[in-house]
C-alpha positions in Angstrom: -2.0 -8.5 -6.6 -5.7 -8.9 -7.0 -6.9 -11.4 -9.7 -9.3 -8.7 -10.9 -6.9 -5.8 -10.5 -7.3 -4.6 -14.1 -11.1 -4.8 -13.8 -10.9 -2.3 -10.9 -8.7 0.1 -12.7 -10.5 3.0 -14.3 -9.8 6.0 -16.6 -12.3 8.6 -17.5 -11.7 11.4 -20.0 -13.6 14.6 -20.7 -13.3 17.5 -23.1 -14.7 21.0 -23.5 -13.5 23.2 -26.2 -9.7 23.3 -26.0 -9.6 21.9 -22.5 -9.4 18.3 -21.3 -9.7 16.6 -18.0 -8.9 13.0 -16.9 -9.6 10.9 -13.9 -7.5 7.8 -13.4 -8.0 5.3 -10.5 -5.1 2.9 -9.9 -2.9 1.4 -7.3 0.4 2.9 -6.4 3.6 1.1 -5.5 2.5 0.7 -1.9 -0.7 -1.1 -3.0 -2.9 1.8 -2.0 -5.7 3.2 -4.3 -4.9 6.6 -5.8 -7.0 8.9 -8.0 -4.9 11.0 -10.4 -6.6 14.1 -11.7 -5.2 15.5 -15.0 -6.2 18.7 -16.7 -4.8 20.9 -19.3 -5.0 22.5 -22.8 -5.3 20.6 -26.1 -3.7 23.7 -27.9 -0.6 24.2 -25.8 -0.3 20.6 -24.7 0.4 21.9 -21.1 -1.1 19.8 -18.3 -1.2 19.4 -14.6 -1.6 16.3 -12.4 -2.8 16.0 -8.8 -3.1 13.0 -6.7 -5.7 12.0 -4.1 -4.9 9.0 -1.8 -7.9 6.8 -0.9 -8.4 4.5 2.1 -10.0 1.8 0.0 -11.5 0.9 -3.4 -15.1 1.7 -2.6 -14.3 5.2 -1.2 -12.2 5.8 -4.3 -15.1 4.8 -6.6 -17.4 7.1 -4.8 -15.0 10.0 -5.1 -14.6 9.2 -8.9 -18.3 9.2 -9.5 -18.7 12.6 -7.7 -15.9 14.0 -9.8 -17.5 12.6 -13.0 -20.9 14.1 -12.1 -19.3 17.5 -11.3 -17.4 17.6 -14.7 -20.6 16.6 -16.6 -23.3 18.4 -14.8 -21.7 21.5 -13.4 -18.7 22.2 -15.7 -20.5 20.9 -18.9 -17.6 18.7 -20.1 -18.4 15.9 -22.6 -17.1 12.5 -21.6 -14.9 10.9 -24.2 -15.4 7.2 -25.2 -12.3 4.9 -24.9 -11.9 5.1 -28.7 -11.7 8.9 -28.6 -8.9 9.0 -26.1 -5.5 9.7 -27.7 -2.3 9.2 -25.7 0.6 11.4 -26.8 4.0 10.7 -25.5 
């Protein structure tokens, strides 16, 4: 495992009205970089997850930045700070 593995791991969270969207970049069990896209409703607590496999970390970061820009600029979501993110089990 990389010495700076946790420095490379990312999670970005967005909210608009009763909708939420999350982007998580992490390594899978096969040591490949994977982007997990999470979206759903804050009211019904229903959510959906999709996965994108990436060839390397740099490509994954480029895709994450494009997704972040799309959520903010085109879909008008507000990015949540780390303190605003609530994890419910």
